[in-house]
N, C-alpha and C positions, 0 to 999 in steps of 0.2 A: 593588573587590570583585565588581561585577556582570560586569566584563568576565573574571575569574577562572572565575566560576560558568559564563559563556556558553563559554569556551573549553574547560573541563572536559565540558561536555555535548558541545560539536561533535566534541572527539577522541573521547569514547565512542562517539558516532553514526557516526562515520566508521571506528572500528576495527570496530564491529558491521556495518557494510556491508562492509568486506573480508573479514570471517568468513563472512558470508552469500555473497558473491561466489565465495569459495574453495570452499565446500560446495556452490554452484550448478554450478561447474566440475568439482569432482569427481563429482558425481552425473551430468553429462553424459558424463564419461570412461566411468563405470561402466556406463551404458545405451548407449554407442555413438552417442550423438547429436551434433550439431556442438555446439561450446561456444558458448554465448550471447556475443553482442557488445553493444557499447553501442549499435551502431545498432539492433539488434534491442529492447533495452530502449527506446529512444527511440520506435521504431515502436510497440510496445505501449502505451507511455503516451499517445501521440496517439490510438491506436484508442481506449484507454479515456475519453480525453477527449471524442472525437467520440460515441462510443456507450457510455455508463458501463455496467458491469456490473450486473445486475440485482441488487437487495438480496436476501439469503437470508432475512433475517429478516422476518417478516410485521409489517405496521403494524398498530398496535394499533386495534381497531374502537372507533367512537364509542359509548360505553354510555349516556350521559345526555345529554340536550339541553342542560342547562345548562353542561357542560362541553366541548360540540362547537362549535367556531366554525362549521362548515358547517351546522348547524341552525338558524342565525338566520333 
């Protein structure tokens, strides 16, 4: 039963990835830019692992000393 659920989720994720890739290729063709490749995706992944992109969400400020670990 667990294998069936895992397989369904894996198939859904694979299908979603294929749709996203097709949309990405279509967008590249519309803009006239080179089509993305697996090598480019791997380079971007490694780049993000080495230098993670900055978080766009501000970290919550520590309001009360009792709830803040750094206030100890």
